[in-house]
Biopython code that builds the backbone (N, CA, C, O; Angstrom):
import numpy as np
from Bio.PDB.StructureBuilder import StructureBuilder

atoms = [
    (1, "MET", "N", (10.169, 3.181, 17.027)),
    (1, "MET", "CA", (11.153, 2.491, 16.195)),
    (1, "MET", "C", (11.390, 1.088, 16.755)),
    (1, "MET", "O", (11.370, 0.876, 17.967)),
    (2, "ILE", "N", (11.606, 0.167, 15.877)),
    (2, "ILE", "CA", (11.839, -1.224, 16.252)),
    (2, "ILE", "C", (13.343, -1.427, 16.513)),
    (2, "ILE", "O", (14.184, -0.824, 15.846)),
    (3, "ASP", "N", (13.659, -2.271, 17.477)),
    (3, "ASP", "CA", (15.069, -2.534, 17.762)),
    (3, "ASP", "C", (15.411, -3.991, 17.427)),
    (3, "ASP", "O", (14.543, -4.786, 17.067)),
    (4, "ARG", "N", (16.692, -4.311, 17.557)),
    (4, "ARG", "CA", (17.159, -5.654, 17.180)),
    (4, "ARG", "C", (16.516, -6.744, 18.027)),
    (4, "ARG", "O", (16.252, -7.841, 17.533)),
    (5, "GLU", "N", (16.268, -6.453, 19.282)),
    (5, "GLU", "CA", (15.655, -7.461, 20.151)),
    (5, "GLU", "C", (14.255, -7.823, 19.653)),
    (5, "GLU", "O", (13.868, -8.991, 19.694)),
    (6, "GLN", "N", (13.495, -6.833, 19.185)),
    (6, "GLN", "CA", (12.163, -7.106, 18.640)),
    (6, "GLN", "C", (12.260, -7.896, 17.336)),
    (6, "GLN", "O", (11.428, -8.763, 17.069)),
    (7, "VAL", "N", (13.273, -7.597, 16.530)),
    (7, "VAL", "CA", (13.483, -8.356, 15.289)),
    (7, "VAL", "C", (13.815, -9.806, 15.625)),
    (7, "VAL", "O", (13.319, -10.722, 14.969)),
    (8, "ARG", "N", (14.647, -10.020, 16.638)),
    (8, "ARG", "CA", (14.971, -11.386, 17.051)),
    (8, "ARG", "C", (13.714, -12.127, 17.509)),
    (8, "ARG", "O", (13.526, -13.304, 17.202)),
    (9, "LYS", "N", (12.853, -11.416, 18.253)),
    (9, "LYS", "CA", (11.622, -12.037, 18.747)),
    (9, "LYS", "C", (10.713, -12.429, 17.583)),
    (9, "LYS", "O", (10.177, -13.537, 17.560)),
    (10, "VAL", "N", (10.538, -11.525, 16.617)),
    (10, "VAL", "CA", (9.706, -11.815, 15.447)),
    (10, "VAL", "C", (10.304, -12.977, 14.647)),
    (10, "VAL", "O", (9.574, -13.854, 14.185)),
    (11, "ALA", "N", (11.612, -12.982, 14.486)),
    (11, "ALA", "CA", (12.270, -14.074, 13.756)),
    (11, "ALA", "C", (12.061, -15.389, 14.487)),
    (11, "ALA", "O", (11.815, -16.419, 13.859)),
    (12, "HIS", "N", (12.156, -15.361, 15.801)),
    (12, "HIS", "CA", (11.928, -16.573, 16.583)),
    (12, "HIS", "C", (10.493, -17.076, 16.407)),
    (12, "HIS", "O", (10.272, -18.269, 16.195)),
    (13, "LEU", "N", (9.526, -16.171, 16.494)),
    (13, "LEU", "CA", (8.117, -16.558, 16.337)),
    (13, "LEU", "C", (7.839, -17.101, 14.931)),
    (13, "LEU", "O", (7.000, -17.984, 14.752)),
    (14, "ALA", "N", (8.549, -16.565, 13.942)),
    (14, "ALA", "CA", (8.364, -17.008, 12.556)),
    (14, "ALA", "C", (9.252, -18.209, 12.230)),
    (14, "ALA", "O", (9.273, -18.684, 11.095)),
    (15, "ARG", "N", (9.983, -18.694, 13.233)),
    (15, "ARG", "CA", (10.892, -19.833, 13.058)),
    (15, "ARG", "C", (11.949, -19.554, 11.993)),
    (15, "ARG", "O", (12.267, -20.414, 11.172)),
    (16, "LEU", "N", (12.491, -18.324, 12.026)),
    (16, "LEU", "CA", (13.542, -17.928, 11.095)),
    (16, "LEU", "C", (14.866, -17.846, 11.841)),
    (16, "LEU", "O", (14.913, -17.424, 12.997)),
    (17, "GLU", "N", (15.915, -18.242, 11.187)),
    (17, "GLU", "CA", (17.250, -18.134, 11.755)),
    (17, "GLU", "C", (17.975, -17.011, 11.024)),
    (17, "GLU", "O", (18.339, -17.152, 9.856)),
    (18, "LEU", "N", (18.182, -15.890, 11.722)),
    (18, "LEU", "CA", (18.813, -14.732, 11.098)),
    (18, "LEU", "C", (20.240, -14.563, 11.600)),
    (18, "LEU", "O", (20.470, -14.534, 12.808)),
    (19, "PRO", "N", (21.208, -14.451, 10.679)),
    (19, "PRO", "CA", (22.562, -14.104, 11.103)),
    (19, "PRO", "C", (22.591, -12.634, 11.550)),
    (19, "PRO", "O", (21.720, -11.861, 11.151)),
    (20, "PRO", "N", (23.567, -12.239, 12.363)),
    (20, "PRO", "CA", (23.607, -10.869, 12.903)),
    (20, "PRO", "C", (23.548, -9.771, 11.846)),
    (20, "PRO", "O", (22.923, -8.735, 12.075)),
    (21, "GLU", "N", (24.185, -9.975, 10.696)),
    (21, "GLU", "CA", (24.154, -8.920, 9.669)),
    (21, "GLU", "C", (22.747, -8.742, 9.094)),
    (21, "GLU", "O", (22.371, -7.634, 8.713)),
    (22, "GLN", "N", (21.976, -9.816, 9.032)),
    (22, "GLN", "CA", (20.605, -9.700, 8.551)),
    (22, "GLN", "C", (19.697, -9.095, 9.619)),
    (22, "GLN", "O", (18.701, -8.452, 9.286)),
    (23, "GLU", "N", (20.022, -9.289, 10.890)),
    (23, "GLU", "CA", (19.240, -8.660, 11.952)),
    (23, "GLU", "C", (19.236, -7.148, 11.776)),
    (23, "GLU", "O", (18.192, -6.507, 11.897)),
    (24, "GLU", "N", (20.389, -6.584, 11.494)),
    (24, "GLU", "CA", (20.488, -5.131, 11.293)),
    (24, "GLU", "C", (19.694, -4.700, 10.061)),
    (24, "GLU", "O", (18.988, -3.692, 10.090)),
    (25, "GLN", "N", (19.814, -5.466, 8.985)),
    (25, "GLN", "CA", (19.093, -5.160, 7.752)),
    (25, "GLN", "C", (17.586, -5.199, 7.992)),
    (25, "GLN", "O", (16.864, -4.294, 7.572)),
    (26, "PHE", "N", (17.112, -6.250, 8.669)),
    (26, "PHE", "CA", (15.684, -6.371, 8.924)),
    (26, "PHE", "C", (15.194, -5.316, 9.915)),
    (26, "PHE", "O", (14.049, -4.873, 9.826)),
    (27, "THR", "N", (16.039, -4.913, 10.846)),
    (27, "THR", "CA", (15.654, -3.855, 11.781)),
    (27, "THR", "C", (15.357, -2.581, 11.017)),
    (27, "THR", "O", (14.355, -1.916, 11.278)),
    (28, "THR", "N", (16.221, -2.235, 10.074)),
    (28, "THR", "CA", (16.017, -1.040, 9.256)),
    (28, "THR", "C", (14.764, -1.174, 8.393)),
    (28, "THR", "O", (13.946, -0.256, 8.329)),
    (29, "GLN", "N", (14.617, -2.319, 7.733)),
    (29, "GLN", "CA", (13.480, -2.520, 6.829)),
    (29, "GLN", "C", (12.149, -2.538, 7.593)),
    (29, "GLN", "O", (11.191, -1.884, 7.179)),
    (30, "LEU", "N", (12.085, -3.276, 8.698)),
    (30, "LEU", "CA", (10.843, -3.321, 9.471)),
    (30, "LEU", "C", (10.515, -1.957, 10.059)),
    (30, "LEU", "O", (9.346, -1.586, 10.161)),
    (31, "GLY", "N", (11.551, -1.205, 10.449)),
    (31, "GLY", "CA", (11.326, 0.156, 10.942)),
    (31, "GLY", "C", (10.686, 1.024, 9.869)),
    (31, "GLY", "O", (9.772, 1.796, 10.159)),
    (32, "SER", "N", (11.158, 0.903, 8.629)),
    (32, "SER", "CA", (10.584, 1.674, 7.514)),
    (32, "SER", "C", (9.129, 1.286, 7.264)),
    (32, "SER", "O", (8.281, 2.140, 7.008)),
    (33, "ILE", "N", (8.857, -0.001, 7.343)),
    (33, "ILE", "CA", (7.484, -0.476, 7.130)),
    (33, "ILE", "C", (6.563, 0.059, 8.218)),
    (33, "ILE", "O", (5.458, 0.517, 7.929)),
    (34, "LEU", "N", (7.014, 0.004, 9.466)),
    (34, "LEU", "CA", (6.187, 0.502, 10.569)),
    (34, "LEU", "C", (5.996, 2.013, 10.492)),
    (34, "LEU", "O", (4.932, 2.519, 10.848)),
    (35, "ASP", "N", (7.022, 2.747, 10.026)),
    (35, "ASP", "CA", (6.869, 4.190, 9.824)),
    (35, "ASP", "C", (5.809, 4.475, 8.769)),
    (35, "ASP", "O", (5.023, 5.412, 8.910)),
    (36, "TYR", "N", (5.786, 3.671, 7.719)),
    (36, "TYR", "CA", (4.785, 3.853, 6.665)),
    (36, "TYR", "C", (3.379, 3.620, 7.212)),
    (36, "TYR", "O", (2.460, 4.374, 6.895)),
    (37, "PHE", "N", (3.204, 2.576, 8.035)),
    (37, "PHE", "CA", (1.907, 2.332, 8.638)),
    (37, "PHE", "C", (1.504, 3.467, 9.565)),
    (37, "PHE", "O", (0.322, 3.797, 9.661)),
    (38, "ALA", "N", (2.461, 4.062, 10.242)),
    (38, "ALA", "CA", (2.159, 5.212, 11.096)),
    (38, "ALA", "C", (1.642, 6.369, 10.255)),
    (38, "ALA", "O", (0.716, 7.069, 10.666)),
    (39, "GLN", "N", (2.235, 6.578, 9.070)),
    (39, "GLN", "CA", (1.748, 7.619, 8.161)),
    (39, "GLN", "C", (0.326, 7.320, 7.713)),
    (39, "GLN", "O", (-0.515, 8.217, 7.659)),
    (40, "LEU", "N", (0.057, 6.056, 7.391)),
    (40, "LEU", "CA", (-1.282, 5.672, 6.943)),
    (40, "LEU", "C", (-2.319, 5.880, 8.043)),
    (40, "LEU", "O", (-3.461, 6.240, 7.757)),
    (41, "SER", "N", (-1.937, 5.659, 9.282)),
    (41, "SER", "CA", (-2.899, 5.802, 10.378)),
    (41, "SER", "C", (-3.279, 7.256, 10.619)),
    (41, "SER", "O", (-4.264, 7.524, 11.307)),
    (42, "GLU", "N", (-2.523, 8.197, 10.071)),
    (42, "GLU", "CA", (-2.850, 9.614, 10.216)),
    (42, "GLU", "C", (-3.958, 10.053, 9.254)),
    (42, "GLU", "O", (-4.519, 11.136, 9.424)),
    (43, "LEU", "N", (-4.279, 9.243, 8.259)),
    (43, "LEU", "CA", (-5.294, 9.611, 7.270)),
    (43, "LEU", "C", (-6.681, 9.578, 7.874)),
    (43, "LEU", "O", (-6.993, 8.720, 8.700)),
    (44, "ASP", "N", (-7.514, 10.524, 7.453)),
    (44, "ASP", "CA", (-8.906, 10.547, 7.888)),
    (44, "ASP", "C", (-9.715, 9.682, 6.919)),
    (44, "ASP", "O", (-9.911, 10.055, 5.762)),
    (45, "VAL", "N", (-10.176, 8.541, 7.391)),
    (45, "VAL", "CA", (-10.930, 7.613, 6.553)),
    (45, "VAL", "C", (-12.353, 7.418, 7.066)),
    (45, "VAL", "O", (-12.972, 6.386, 6.804)),
    (46, "THR", "N", (-12.868, 8.392, 7.786)),
    (46, "THR", "CA", (-14.202, 8.241, 8.372)),
    (46, "THR", "C", (-15.286, 8.119, 7.310)),
    (46, "THR", "O", (-16.292, 7.450, 7.545)),
    (47, "ASP", "N", (-15.112, 8.744, 6.148)),
    (47, "ASP", "CA", (-16.139, 8.679, 5.099)),
    (47, "ASP", "C", (-15.805, 7.658, 4.009)),
    (47, "ASP", "O", (-16.445, 7.649, 2.957)),
    (48, "VAL", "N", (-14.836, 6.820, 4.242)),
    (48, "VAL", "CA", (-14.434, 5.817, 3.253)),
    (48, "VAL", "C", (-15.073, 4.490, 3.613)),
    (48, "VAL", "O", (-14.915, 3.994, 4.729)),
    (49, "GLN", "N", (-15.800, 3.916, 2.655)),
    (49, "GLN", "CA", (-16.447, 2.633, 2.868)),
    (49, "GLN", "C", (-15.403, 1.515, 2.907)),
    (49, "GLN", "O", (-14.478, 1.507, 2.096)),
    (50, "PRO", "N", (-15.542, 0.578, 3.835)),
    (50, "PRO", "CA", (-14.606, -0.558, 3.853)),
    (50, "PRO", "C", (-14.746, -1.398, 2.586)),
    (50, "PRO", "O", (-15.855, -1.615, 2.097)),
    (51, "THR", "N", (-13.637, -1.859, 2.069)),
    (51, "THR", "CA", (-13.649, -2.701, 0.870)),
    (51, "THR", "C", (-12.708, -3.873, 1.059)),
    (51, "THR", "O", (-11.827, -3.853, 1.918)),
    (52, "THR", "N", (-12.909, -4.883, 0.250)),
    (52, "THR", "CA", (-11.976, -6.008, 0.260)),
    (52, "THR", "C", (-11.017, -5.926, -0.917)),
    (52, "THR", "O", (-9.961, -6.559, -0.919)),
    (53, "ARG", "N", (-11.401, -5.132, -1.928)),
    (53, "ARG", "CA", (-10.547, -4.958, -3.105)),
    (53, "ARG", "C", (-10.585, -3.497, -3.540)),
    (53, "ARG", "O", (-11.550, -2.779, -3.279)),
    (54, "ALA", "N", (-9.525, -3.078, -4.202)),
    (54, "ALA", "CA", (-9.484, -1.712, -4.704)),
    (54, "ALA", "C", (-10.365, -1.542, -5.941)),
    (54, "ALA", "O", (-10.855, -0.445, -6.206)),
    (55, "ILE", "N", (-10.568, -2.619, -6.695)),
    (55, "ILE", "CA", (-11.412, -2.564, -7.890)),
    (55, "ILE", "C", (-12.460, -3.666, -7.798)),
    (55, "ILE", "O", (-12.250, -4.676, -7.127)),
    (56, "ASP", "N", (-13.583, -3.471, -8.471)),
    (56, "ASP", "CA", (-14.625, -4.492, -8.485)),
    (56, "ASP", "C", (-14.196, -5.654, -9.369)),
    (56, "ASP", "O", (-13.707, -5.464, -10.483)),
    (57, "VAL", "N", (-14.388, -6.852, -8.850)),
    (57, "VAL", "CA", (-14.040, -8.063, -9.581)),
    (57, "VAL", "C", (-15.236, -9.000, -9.499)),
    (57, "VAL", "O", (-15.851, -9.149, -8.444)),
    (58, "SER", "N", (-15.552, -9.621, -10.610)),
    (58, "SER", "CA", (-16.626, -10.604, -10.573)),
    (58, "SER", "C", (-16.158, -11.858, -11.307)),
    (58, "SER", "O", (-15.410, -11.787, -12.282)),
    (59, "ASN", "N", (-16.609, -12.985, -10.822)),
    (59, "ASN", "CA", (-16.250, -14.254, -11.454)),
    (59, "ASN", "C", (-17.067, -14.459, -12.715)),
    (59, "ASN", "O", (-18.262, -14.167, -12.755)),
    (60, "VAL", "N", (-16.414, -14.958, -13.728)),
    (60, "VAL", "CA", (-17.099, -15.301, -14.962)),
    (60, "VAL", "C", (-17.283, -16.808, -14.931)),
    (60, "VAL", "O", (-16.315, -17.565, -15.014)),
    (61, "THR", "N", (-18.524, -17.234, -14.812)),
    (61, "THR", "CA", (-18.801, -18.656, -14.741)),
    (61, "THR", "C", (-19.804, -19.032, -15.816)),
    (61, "THR", "O", (-20.527, -18.187, -16.344)),
    (62, "ARG", "N", (-19.830, -20.278, -16.117)),
    (62, "ARG", "CA", (-20.804, -20.776, -17.088)),
    (62, "ARG", "C", (-21.772, -21.690, -16.358)),
    (62, "ARG", "O", (-21.464, -22.192, -15.277)),
    (63, "GLN", "N", (-22.896, -21.899, -16.924)),
    (63, "GLN", "CA", (-23.877, -22.811, -16.378)),
    (63, "GLN", "C", (-23.383, -24.244, -16.531)),
    (63, "GLN", "O", (-22.802, -24.604, -17.554)),
    (64, "ASP", "N", (-23.615, -25.047, -15.520)),
    (64, "ASP", "CA", (-23.318, -26.467, -15.642)),
    (64, "ASP", "C", (-24.394, -27.112, -16.501)),
    (64, "ASP", "O", (-25.590, -26.930, -16.275)),
    (65, "GLU", "N", (-23.945, -27.859, -17.478)),
    (65, "GLU", "CA", (-24.897, -28.546, -18.344)),
    (65, "GLU", "C", (-24.631, -30.046, -18.259)),
    (65, "GLU", "O", (-23.497, -30.494, -18.427)),
    (66, "LEU", "N", (-25.668, -30.806, -18.000)),
    (66, "LEU", "CA", (-25.549, -32.248, -17.926)),
    (66, "LEU", "C", (-25.336, -32.797, -19.330)),
    (66, "LEU", "O", (-26.138, -32.565, -20.235)),
    (67, "GLN", "N", (-24.238, -33.531, -19.492)),
    (67, "GLN", "CA", (-23.936, -34.146, -20.776)),
    (67, "GLN", "C", (-23.575, -35.603, -20.511)),
    (67, "GLN", "O", (-22.441, -35.909, -20.145)),
    (68, "PRO", "N", (-24.526, -36.487, -20.693)),
    (68, "PRO", "CA", (-24.238, -37.902, -20.437)),
    (68, "PRO", "C", (-23.116, -38.403, -21.338)),
    (68, "PRO", "O", (-23.021, -38.033, -22.509)),
    (69, "TYR", "N", (-22.277, -39.245, -20.769)),
    (69, "TYR", "CA", (-21.180, -39.837, -21.524)),
    (69, "TYR", "C", (-21.679, -41.144, -22.106)),
    (69, "TYR", "O", (-22.261, -41.969, -21.402)),
    (70, "SER", "N", (-21.450, -41.323, -23.383)),
    (70, "SER", "CA", (-22.056, -42.471, -24.064)),
    (70, "SER", "C", (-21.364, -43.804, -23.761)),
    (70, "SER", "O", (-22.008, -44.850, -23.848)),
    (71, "ASP", "N", (-20.090, -43.798, -23.411)),
    (71, "ASP", "CA", (-19.380, -45.059, -23.207)),
    (71, "ASP", "C", (-19.048, -45.255, -21.724)),
    (71, "ASP", "O", (-17.899, -45.097, -21.311)),
    (72, "ARG", "N", (-20.050, -45.595, -20.943)),
    (72, "ARG", "CA", (-19.912, -45.776, -19.487)),
    (72, "ARG", "C", (-18.914, -46.883, -19.157)),
    (72, "ARG", "O", (-18.168, -46.771, -18.184)),
    (73, "GLU", "N", (-18.893, -47.922, -19.936)),
    (73, "GLU", "CA", (-17.984, -49.040, -19.698)),
    (73, "GLU", "C", (-16.517, -48.614, -19.847)),
    (73, "GLU", "O", (-15.656, -49.109, -19.121)),
    (74, "ALA", "N", (-16.234, -47.719, -20.765)),
    (74, "ALA", "CA", (-14.860, -47.238, -20.950)),
    (74, "ALA", "C", (-14.390, -46.479, -19.709)),
    (74, "ALA", "O", (-13.233, -46.603, -19.309)),
    (75, "ILE", "N", (-15.264, -45.709, -19.110)),
    (75, "ILE", "CA", (-14.914, -44.987, -17.886)),
    (75, "ILE", "C", (-14.630, -45.981, -16.763)),
    (75, "ILE", "O", (-13.636, -45.846, -16.049)),
    (76, "LEU", "N", (-15.497, -46.975, -16.606)),
    (76, "LEU", "CA", (-15.296, -47.959, -15.550)),
    (76, "LEU", "C", (-14.017, -48.766, -15.765)),
    (76, "LEU", "O", (-13.328, -49.099, -14.801)),
    (77, "ARG", "N", (-13.696, -49.084, -17.017)),
    (77, "ARG", "CA", (-12.475, -49.831, -17.304)),
    (77, "ARG", "C", (-11.223, -49.028, -16.961)),
    (77, "ARG", "O", (-10.192, -49.610, -16.623)),
    (78, "SER", "N", (-11.297, -47.710, -17.042)),
    (78, "SER", "CA", (-10.123, -46.885, -16.770)),
    (78, "SER", "C", (-9.878, -46.679, -15.271)),
    (78, "SER", "O", (-8.829, -46.167, -14.880)),
    (79, "ALA", "N", (-10.830, -47.071, -14.443)),
    (79, "ALA", "CA", (-10.675, -46.915, -12.994)),
    (79, "ALA", "C", (-9.674, -47.924, -12.455)),
    (79, "ALA", "O", (-9.616, -49.051, -12.948)),
    (80, "PRO", "N", (-8.875, -47.543, -11.443)),
    (80, "PRO", "CA", (-7.938, -48.500, -10.847)),
    (80, "PRO", "C", (-8.667, -49.703, -10.241)),
    (80, "PRO", "O", (-8.201, -50.836, -10.354)),
    (81, "GLU", "N", (-9.812, -49.449, -9.599)),
    (81, "GLU", "CA", (-10.605, -50.536, -9.032)),
    (81, "GLU", "C", (-12.080, -50.210, -9.240)),
    (81, "GLU", "O", (-12.486, -49.048, -9.233)),
    (82, "GLN", "N", (-12.860, -51.252, -9.423)),
    (82, "GLN", "CA", (-14.302, -51.037, -9.530)),
    (82, "GLN", "C", (-15.016, -52.167, -8.813)),
    (82, "GLN", "O", (-14.473, -53.255, -8.620)),
    (83, "GLU", "N", (-16.227, -51.881, -8.433)),
    (83, "GLU", "CA", (-17.061, -52.879, -7.775)),
    (83, "GLU", "C", (-18.436, -52.791, -8.429)),
    (83, "GLU", "O", (-19.214, -51.882, -8.137)),
    (84, "GLY", "N", (-18.724, -53.724, -9.300)),
    (84, "GLY", "CA", (-19.979, -53.682, -10.045)),
    (84, "GLY", "C", (-19.959, -52.503, -11.005)),
    (84, "GLY", "O", (-19.043, -52.359, -11.815)),
    (85, "ASP", "N", (-20.982, -51.660, -10.904)),
    (85, "ASP", "CA", (-21.081, -50.486, -11.776)),
    (85, "ASP", "C", (-20.525, -49.225, -11.116)),
    (85, "ASP", "O", (-20.862, -48.120, -11.541)),
    (86, "PHE", "N", (-19.681, -49.359, -10.088)),
    (86, "PHE", "CA", (-19.193, -48.217, -9.326)),
    (86, "PHE", "C", (-17.678, -48.223, -9.225)),
    (86, "PHE", "O", (-17.046, -49.275, -9.320)),
    (87, "PHE", "N", (-17.097, -47.041, -9.030)),
    (87, "PHE", "CA", (-15.679, -46.930, -8.717)),
    (87, "PHE", "C", (-15.477, -47.363, -7.276)),
    (87, "PHE", "O", (-16.297, -47.055, -6.411)),
    (88, "LYS", "N", (-14.389, -48.075, -7.014)),
    (88, "LYS", "CA", (-14.062, -48.453, -5.652)),
    (88, "LYS", "C", (-12.929, -47.555, -5.187)),
    (88, "LYS", "O", (-11.868, -47.515, -5.809)),
    (89, "VAL", "N", (-13.153, -46.832, -4.089)),
    (89, "VAL", "CA", (-12.170, -45.868, -3.585)),
    (89, "VAL", "C", (-11.829, -46.220, -2.135)),
    (89, "VAL", "O", (-12.613, -46.897, -1.469)),
    (90, "PRO", "N", (-10.686, -45.777, -1.642)),
    (90, "PRO", "CA", (-10.318, -46.061, -0.257)),
    (90, "PRO", "C", (-11.264, -45.363, 0.710)),
    (90, "PRO", "O", (-11.766, -44.273, 0.438)),
    (91, "LYS", "N", (-11.494, -46.011, 1.836)),
    (91, "LYS", "CA", (-12.327, -45.439, 2.882)),
    (91, "LYS", "C", (-11.581, -44.267, 3.514)),
    (91, "LYS", "O", (-10.403, -44.387, 3.849)),
    (92, "ILE", "N", (-12.266, -43.134, 3.677)),
    (92, "ILE", "CA", (-11.601, -41.965, 4.255)),
    (92, "ILE", "C", (-12.230, -41.495, 5.563)),
    (92, "ILE", "O", (-11.669, -40.628, 6.233)),
    (93, "LEU", "N", (-13.362, -42.039, 5.934)),
    (93, "LEU", "CA", (-14.026, -41.653, 7.174)),
    (93, "LEU", "C", (-13.891, -42.743, 8.208)),
    (93, "LEU", "O", (-13.849, -43.927, 7.873)),
    (94, "ASN", "N", (-13.824, -42.349, 9.465)),
    (94, "ASN", "CA", (-13.796, -43.347, 10.554)),
    (94, "ASN", "C", (-15.139, -44.025, 10.677)),
    (94, "ASN", "O", (-16.175, -43.440, 10.361)),
    (95, "ALA", "N", (-15.116, -45.245, 11.133)),
    (95, "ALA", "CA", (-16.351, -46.000, 11.311)),
    (95, "ALA", "C", (-17.081, -45.568, 12.589)),
    (95, "ALA", "O", (-18.228, -45.962, 12.804)),
    (96, "GLU", "N", (-16.438, -44.775, 13.425)),
    (96, "GLU", "CA", (-17.027, -44.365, 14.707)),
    (96, "GLU", "C", (-18.210, -43.457, 14.531)),
    (96, "GLU", "O", (-18.811, -43.029, 15.516)),
]
sb = StructureBuilder()
sb.init_structure("model")
sb.init_model(0)
sb.init_chain("A")
sb.init_seg("    ")
for serial, (resi, resn, name, xyz) in enumerate(atoms, 1):
    if name == "N":
        sb.init_residue(resn, " ", resi, " ")
    sb.init_atom(name, np.array(xyz, "f"), 0.0, 1.0, " ", f" {name:<3s}", serial, name[0])
structure = sb.get_structure()
């Protein structure tokens, strides 16, 4: 079972400021959570394959298709800054 001192330590590590009445509440709640995990650890899962999800999920994606834009000048005009035929953007990498 978890005690108030352990709750204070966890709150400190999580940078939480708990008033005394919440310390008692969290002590009870965290104790219940840890009891539940203790129950789960009693299960025999030797024949259960590890998974990342309970159900299979797959991404639905579409193929990228190249579609040239007919008005290149309009795109360049909408840029905050341009240099010739290119967008001018702030430098983000060090010169080193």
